[in-house]
Every structure is written in C-alpha cells, then in structure tokens.
C-alpha positions, 0 to 999 in steps of 0.5 A, a space after each residue: 131550875 134546878 140544876 144538882 138535884 137527887 135522882 133514881 139511876 135505875 136498871 134495865 128493868 126500871 129498877 131503882 138502884 139508888 140516888 145519885 147527884 142529877 149532873 153524874 147520872 147525865 155525865 156518867 150516861 146512867 139510867 134515870 125516870 122523866 115525865 113528858 106531858 101534852 098538854 091539849 085546850 078545847 079545841 084540840 090544839 096542843 102546847 109546845 113549849 122553847 126551852 130556856 136557853 139556859 137549860 143545860 140539855 137542848 136550850 132554846 128547842 121546842 117540846 113536850 108542855 112541860 117535862 122533867 126529871 123525877 125526883 129520888 123517892 117520888 113516885 112517876 105519878 107525883 113528878 108529872 103533877 109537880 112539873 105541868 105546877 113549876 112548869 105551867 103554872 096548871 093544875 088540873 081537876 080531871 086526873 092526868 091519863 097515862 098514855 106510854 112509856 118509852 125504855 130507856 135508851 140513847 135515843 131518850 137521853 137514857 131516861 125511863 120516859 112516862 107521858 101523860 096527857 090532859 086538858 089545860 082548864 085554863 090559861 098557862 103561867 110559864 116559870 121563866 127559868 124553865 121556859 123561853 115562850 109557849 104556842 098552842 099548835 094543831 097536831 098536824 102542824 106538828 106533823 108537818 113540822 116533822 116531817 121537814 125536820 124538824 127543825 128546831 124541835 128537840 128529837 126526844 118530842 118528836 121520838 114521843 109525837 111519833 109513838 103518841 101518833 102512832 098511839 092515837 091510829 091504834 087505838 082508832 
C-alpha cells in the first residue's frame, strides 16, 4: 500500500498547481485527483470491495470496485487502468467507459473523481494490502442498502452510486 506518493495538487478548475506529498494533500485538505471504477460481470452485478483495515481513509468500509489517486504527472485514464490491474488483477480488452466527473469538495475528500465502468472478463484477484474482501452485488441490493442508511459503505461510494444511477436514469 502506497502511503506517501506524490500527487498533483490542483485548483478549483482542476488545473495542476504542482506536485505535493499525499500526506500533505490530505492533511491540508488540498484539491487533487482520483479515479473510481465500477466493474460489472456478465449478469449485470457490480463488484464492491471492502477496504483493508490498514487504510488511512475509510478502513474496513465497502467502496467502488477499484479506486485510487492519480499520481503526479499521470493521466487520469492511465491511473484508472493502473488501479484496475493493481487492485483487481484485471486488464480489460475493451476500452474503459468514462461515466462522469465529480467536483472536488469536502464530500469527495477534496478529490476530483473521474468515474469509469468496465466489464470483468475474468475472475478478480484481490490485492490483500488494499482489499479485505469483495463481493458481486445486484444494483437493486445496493439501492436498498443505501435506502436503509448505507451502514458500512463509504460516503464517497454512496455519492458516486447516486450520480451513476441518475446518469443511467437520464439516459434511459
């Protein structure tokens, strides 16, 4: 698990200001970038991961399929592919589908979050340093979980899921 990598601090327009240590960015609540991925199976279930209890943010809580910071100088799409491979051992043959971008604010941990979607073409292989466990779950079950308070889910995931569901509803 990377604990003090270099990230790009960005301004309110998501323009790079310069590299900073992750610890400083989090401590000072500076804007930065992250990627989140929703990985689906052929039956339409989404994979959720339960974060390692050793994580410094949201330890032991359920979150998106894969997620991580965009390293200093790294492209957002490159980070998405890297996180997918590092956390779940997946290298998709089809391009990742960009879904939406969330603004950096207190609710997102001051992260501009880029959300991507993909289909798992093989079983996932969990990185034990990052992920305690994982589970495939139907969208309706996630909706119900959130409707009942979302106990055990990260606030970021609940925000992402709400935006994802709104996007799906709008496009249908």
